[in-house]
C-alpha positions as CSV (number, residue, x, y, z in Angstrom):
1,M,154.0,98.6,96.2
2,R,150.8,96.5,96.5
3,T,147.9,98.5,94.2
4,I,144.9,99.1,96.6
5,S,141.8,100.2,94.3
6,D,139.8,102.7,95.5
7,S,136.5,101.3,94.8
8,T,137.3,98.3,97.7
9,A,135.4,100.0,100.6
10,G,137.6,100.3,103.3
11,A,140.9,100.3,101.9
12,V,143.2,103.5,102.9
13,P,142.2,106.5,101.2
14,T,144.1,107.7,98.1
15,H,145.4,111.3,100.2
16,L,147.2,108.9,102.6
17,R,148.6,106.1,99.9
18,A,149.8,109.4,97.9
19,R,152.0,110.5,101.2
20,V,150.5,113.9,101.4
21,A,151.7,115.8,104.3
22,V,149.5,116.0,107.0
23,L,149.1,117.0,110.5
24,N,149.4,114.7,113.3
25,V,150.1,111.8,111.0
26,E,149.5,108.9,113.4
27,E,145.9,110.5,114.1
28,S,145.0,110.8,111.0
29,M,145.8,107.2,109.9
30,W,143.6,106.2,113.2
31,V,140.4,107.9,112.0
32,G,141.2,106.5,108.3
33,M,141.3,102.8,110.2
34,L,137.6,103.9,112.2
35,D,136.4,105.3,109.2
36,G,137.8,102.4,106.8
37,W,136.1,99.4,108.9
38,A,132.6,101.9,108.8
39,A,132.7,102.0,105.3
40,Q,133.7,97.8,104.9
41,Q,130.8,97.0,107.3
42,L,128.4,99.3,105.7
43,S,128.9,98.0,102.9
44,R,127.9,94.2,103.8
45,N,124.8,95.1,104.9
46,L,125.2,95.8,108.5
47,S,123.3,98.1,110.8
48,A,124.4,101.6,111.1
49,S,123.5,101.1,114.8
50,T,126.1,97.8,115.0
51,V,128.7,99.5,113.1
52,E,128.5,102.7,115.7
53,K,128.9,100.3,118.9
54,R,131.9,98.0,117.2
55,R,133.7,101.4,116.7
56,S,133.1,102.6,120.1
57,V,134.8,99.6,121.6
58,A,137.5,100.3,119.3
59,I,137.8,103.9,121.0
60,R,137.3,102.9,124.3
61,F,140.5,99.9,123.9
62,R,142.3,103.1,122.0
63,Y,142.3,105.1,124.9
64,F,142.9,102.4,127.5
65,A,146.0,101.4,125.7
66,E,147.5,104.5,124.8
67,C,148.3,103.3,121.4
68,Y,147.4,103.3,118.2
69,P,146.2,99.7,116.6
70,W,149.8,98.7,115.0
71,S,151.2,99.3,118.9
72,W,148.6,96.9,120.4
73,S,149.8,93.9,122.2
74,A,148.0,90.7,124.3
75,K,149.3,92.6,127.1
76,I,146.9,95.2,126.7
77,V,144.1,92.9,125.8
78,D,144.9,91.0,129.2
79,E,145.0,94.7,131.0
80,F,141.7,96.0,129.9
81,F,139.8,93.1,130.2
82,L,141.4,92.4,133.8
83,E,140.1,95.8,134.4
84,L,136.4,95.6,132.7
85,R,135.8,92.5,134.7
86,A,137.6,93.0,138.0
87,L,136.8,96.5,138.9
88,K,133.8,97.7,136.3
89,G,131.6,94.2,136.8
90,A,131.1,93.7,132.9
91,S,129.4,90.5,132.9
92,H,130.7,87.8,129.9
93,S,128.7,88.7,127.1
94,T,129.4,91.7,127.6
95,V,133.1,90.8,127.5
96,L,132.4,88.6,124.9
97,G,130.9,91.4,123.1
98,Y,133.9,93.7,123.1
99,Q,136.3,90.8,122.3
100,N,134.4,89.9,119.2
101,A,134.5,93.3,117.6
102,L,137.9,94.4,118.4
103,R,138.9,91.0,116.8
104,L,136.9,91.4,113.5
105,F,138.9,95.1,113.8
106,L,142.2,93.5,113.7
107,E,141.0,91.5,111.1
108,Y,140.5,94.3,108.9
109,L,143.4,95.9,109.3
110,T,145.4,93.5,108.7
111,D,143.7,92.1,105.8
112,P,146.1,92.8,102.6
113,A,143.2,93.9,100.9
114,Y,142.8,97.2,102.3
115,G,146.5,98.2,102.7
116,W,146.3,99.6,106.3
117,A,149.0,97.0,107.8
118,E,151.8,97.8,104.3
119,Q,150.9,102.1,105.1
120,C,151.5,101.4,108.6
121,W,154.6,99.6,107.9
122,E,156.2,102.5,105.2
123,R,155.0,105.5,108.5
124,F,156.1,104.1,111.0
125,G,157.9,100.9,110.7
126,D,155.4,98.6,112.8
127,H,152.1,97.4,111.6
128,P,148.9,96.2,112.9
129,A,148.9,92.2,114.5
130,Q,146.5,90.2,115.7
131,V,146.2,90.5,119.5
132,F,143.1,88.2,120.1
133,H,143.6,84.6,120.3
134,E,141.5,81.6,121.7
135,W,143.9,81.5,124.9
136,N,143.4,84.9,126.1
137,T,139.8,85.7,125.3
138,A,136.7,84.5,126.9
139,R,134.5,81.7,125.0
140,H,130.3,80.5,125.0
141,S,130.4,78.7,128.2
142,Q,127.1,77.7,127.7
143,D,124.0,77.5,124.7
144,A,122.6,80.9,126.9
145,M,124.7,83.5,128.0
146,A,121.6,85.3,130.0
147,S,121.5,85.0,133.9
148,P,120.2,81.5,135.6
149,G,118.1,83.8,137.1
150,K,116.2,84.2,134.0
151,R,113.1,82.9,133.3
152,P,109.4,83.4,132.2
153,Y,107.0,84.7,134.3
154,T,104.0,82.6,135.2
155,R,100.6,82.9,133.9
156,D,99.8,84.9,137.3
157,E,103.1,87.1,137.5
158,I,101.9,87.6,133.4
159,Q,98.4,88.7,134.5
160,D,99.8,90.9,137.2
161,L,102.1,92.8,135.4
162,F,99.4,93.6,133.4
163,D,96.7,94.5,136.1
164,C,99.5,96.9,137.4
165,A,99.7,98.5,133.8
166,D,96.9,98.8,133.4
167,D,95.6,100.5,137.0
168,R,98.8,102.8,136.0
169,V,97.5,104.1,133.5
170,L,93.3,104.6,135.4
171,R,95.7,106.5,138.7
172,I,97.5,108.4,136.2
173,R,94.0,109.3,134.2
174,R,91.6,110.2,137.1
175,A,94.5,112.2,138.4
176,G,94.4,114.9,135.3
177,A,98.1,114.1,134.2
178,K,99.2,114.1,130.8
179,G,101.4,110.8,131.8
180,W,98.3,109.0,131.2
181,I,99.1,108.4,127.2
182,P,102.6,107.1,127.6
183,A,101.6,104.5,130.6
184,F,98.9,103.6,127.9
185,R,101.9,103.2,125.6
186,I,103.8,101.1,127.2
187,A,100.8,98.6,128.8
188,T,99.7,98.1,124.8
189,I,103.7,97.4,123.8
190,M,104.3,94.7,127.0
191,K,101.1,93.4,126.1
192,A,102.2,92.9,122.3
193,A,105.5,91.6,122.9
194,Y,104.0,88.8,124.8
195,A,100.8,87.9,122.8
196,W,103.6,87.4,119.2
197,G,106.3,86.9,121.5
198,L,108.6,89.6,120.0
199,R,111.4,91.0,121.2
200,R,112.1,94.1,122.2
201,N,113.5,96.3,119.4
202,E,111.1,94.0,117.3
203,V,108.1,95.4,118.6
204,R,109.1,99.0,119.1
205,Q,110.2,99.6,115.4
206,L,106.7,98.1,114.4
207,D,105.0,100.2,112.3
208,L,101.1,100.5,111.0
209,V,101.5,98.5,107.6
210,D,102.7,95.9,109.7
211,L,99.6,94.6,111.1
212,A,97.3,92.8,108.3
213,S,94.0,91.1,108.6
214,N,94.2,86.5,108.4
215,P,92.0,85.4,105.3
216,K,91.6,82.4,107.2
217,A,90.9,83.9,111.2
218,R,89.1,86.7,110.0
219,Q,88.4,87.0,114.4
220,F,91.0,89.0,114.6
221,G,90.1,91.6,112.4
222,D,93.7,94.2,111.1
223,V,95.9,92.1,113.9
224,G,95.8,88.6,112.3
225,I,99.4,88.7,111.0
226,I,102.0,90.7,112.5
227,Y,105.0,91.1,109.8
228,V,108.6,91.5,111.8
229,R,110.9,93.4,109.6
230,F,113.4,94.2,112.0
231,G,114.3,90.5,113.6
232,K,117.5,90.4,114.9
233,A,120.1,89.5,112.5
234,M,122.9,87.0,112.1
235,K,126.6,88.0,112.2
236,G,126.9,90.2,109.1
237,A,123.6,89.7,108.2
238,P,120.3,92.0,107.2
239,P,117.9,91.9,110.4
240,K,115.5,88.8,109.8
241,R,112.3,89.1,108.2
242,R,109.2,86.7,109.5
243,T,105.6,86.5,109.8
244,V,103.8,85.7,113.1
245,L,100.3,85.0,113.5
246,T,97.5,85.9,116.3
247,L,96.8,82.9,118.4
248,P,93.4,81.8,119.7
249,E,94.8,82.3,123.1
250,F,95.3,85.7,122.9
251,D,92.6,87.1,121.0
252,W,92.6,89.7,123.7
253,I,95.6,91.5,122.2
254,V,92.6,92.0,119.4
255,E,90.8,94.9,121.6
256,C,93.9,96.0,123.1
257,M,95.0,97.1,120.0
258,R,91.6,98.9,118.1
259,E,92.0,100.8,121.9
260,W,95.2,101.8,120.9
261,K,95.4,102.7,117.2
262,E,91.2,104.0,117.1
263,E,91.5,105.9,120.7
264,V,95.3,106.8,122.2
265,R,97.5,106.9,119.5
266,P,96.1,109.6,117.3
267,L,96.5,111.8,120.6
268,L,99.9,111.1,120.3
269,A,100.7,110.8,116.9
270,P,101.5,113.8,114.2
271,P,100.1,113.8,111.0
272,G,102.1,111.2,108.0
273,S,103.1,109.4,111.3
274,T,103.4,105.7,110.9
275,S,105.0,104.2,113.4
276,L,102.7,102.0,115.4
277,W,104.5,103.4,119.0
278,P,105.3,107.2,118.1
279,S,107.6,109.1,120.5
280,E,106.8,112.4,122.0
281,R,109.4,113.9,119.6
282,S,107.2,112.2,116.8
283,G,109.9,110.0,115.9
284,M,110.1,106.1,116.8
285,L,110.4,105.4,120.8
286,A,114.1,104.8,121.9
287,A,115.1,101.3,123.5
288,D,116.0,103.1,126.5
289,S,112.6,104.3,126.7
290,V,110.9,101.0,126.7
291,S,112.9,99.6,128.9
292,R,112.6,102.7,131.4
293,A,108.9,102.7,131.5
294,F,108.8,98.7,131.7
295,N,110.9,98.5,134.9
296,E,108.7,100.7,136.5
297,V,105.9,98.8,136.0
298,K,107.5,96.0,137.3
299,R,108.8,97.5,140.4
300,E,105.3,98.7,140.7
301,A,103.8,95.1,140.4
302,G,106.2,93.6,142.8
303,L,108.5,91.2,140.0
304,D,111.9,90.0,140.6
305,D,114.7,92.1,139.1
306,D,115.4,89.1,137.0
307,L,112.5,89.4,134.8
308,D,112.8,91.6,132.6
309,F,111.1,92.6,129.3
310,H,112.5,89.6,127.1
311,S,110.9,87.4,129.6
312,L,107.7,88.2,127.9
313,R,109.3,86.3,125.0
314,R,110.5,83.5,126.9
315,S,106.5,83.4,128.6
316,Y,105.2,83.0,124.9
317,V,107.3,80.1,124.2
318,T,107.2,78.7,127.6
319,H,103.0,79.0,127.5
320,L,102.5,77.6,123.8
321,V,104.5,74.8,124.7
322,E,102.2,74.1,127.6
323,D,99.1,74.3,125.3
324,G,100.2,71.7,122.9
325,Y,101.5,73.7,119.8
326,D,104.2,72.3,117.7
327,A,107.2,73.1,118.3
328,F,108.5,73.7,114.8
329,F,105.4,75.7,114.6
330,I,106.7,77.5,117.6
331,Q,110.2,78.1,116.4
332,Q,109.2,80.0,113.6
333,Q,106.7,82.1,114.9
334,V,109.8,83.6,117.7
335,G,112.2,83.4,114.0
336,H,114.8,81.2,115.7
337,E,117.2,79.1,113.3
338,H,117.6,76.6,115.6
339,A,115.2,74.6,117.4
340,S,117.8,74.3,120.5
341,T,117.4,77.6,120.9
342,T,113.6,77.7,121.4
343,S,113.7,75.0,123.5
344,I,116.4,77.3,125.8
345,Y,113.2,80.0,126.2
346,T,111.3,77.0,127.5
347,G,110.7,77.1,131.3
348,L,107.7,74.7,132.4
349,S,105.9,74.6,135.0
350,P,104.9,72.7,138.2
351,D,101.8,72.6,137.5
352,Y,102.4,71.4,133.9
353,R,105.3,69.1,134.8
354,A,102.4,67.5,137.3
355,R,99.7,67.1,134.7
356,V,102.2,65.7,132.2
357,V,102.9,63.2,135.1
358,D,99.5,62.7,135.9
359,D,98.2,62.4,132.4
360,A,100.9,59.9,132.2
361,I,100.4,57.9,135.4
362,A,96.7,57.9,134.2
363,R,97.6,56.1,131.0
364,M,100.0,53.6,132.0
365,A,97.0,52.5,134.5
366,A,94.2,52.3,132.0
367,Q,97.1,49.9,129.9
368,L,97.4,47.7,132.4
369,A,93.5,47.4,133.2
370,T,93.5,46.2,129.8
371,K,96.3,43.9,130.1
372,E,94.1,42.4,132.6
373,N,90.8,42.5,131.3
374,K,92.4,40.2,128.4
């Protein structure tokens, strides 16, 4: 028998390799597989949330299949994803995510280094096989998987959104209700996400220590630099860190953050809390809570459904392009690995495009006049 090291994260546990008698051996093997896969992923420094999401996909597929991984087949794959798309209306990106998780799970189970295939063959006369192939899985059809309706906010829409958020705070506070503090919190979170081009998870996980002064731009006080510690990670890698500079176009964020930190946050934060946006339960604000609060403001402002929280980041990129910032600088600010990704975010306004055309015509006219004068 092949020797499997106990030190290998995700290997078949000793009690199963030793053929110790267990109740319901099929279920014990299944639980061992899930636990081993989690250990293998955590050893590669993947986040616990990523591991749990992938685990839940495997569990969902197993219950649909009504059999264990050593009996999974391509036919079951087709049936599962037909139901997911046709009956439950899952998006293309959701299907890609599910298929990737299940493909990785089976790669783990079929890797001889972990010993699962050998154990299954000895116990059940069958073994897991990779049933996710190029011919039966979805592909990335384009660089951006978002709905075509996803776009940046116009500058007027941004103003409407922020005005509505501020009005809600005043209205709730004047009514004497306690909800004005959470309303103030989401209003400031939205402004911070736009002013620094942050993703939802990046902004909600900021701590007080992530704000710092910029020696080259002291007019921005203690929010001249933002240290993003939970940037979007590459596959199999830890969260990416980056530094974001506060820019003159967004100097209004300085007063917003001062008011939040000095006047409003102390009314909510418990002693010792370092979270920039503490929740009512003293912990970090949940992603779903941010989305729900944001959507309430957006609906009240009467904006399109396709304009989501991430559109604040799209707007940041677009408006910097329109303001003439260098493309590589923008790429560094938002933490994109490739310039092509940044270009996908850009949705230049008709007014900007008209100005570009007018400038081009003016330059051509000036050049023609110069030639004629010669």
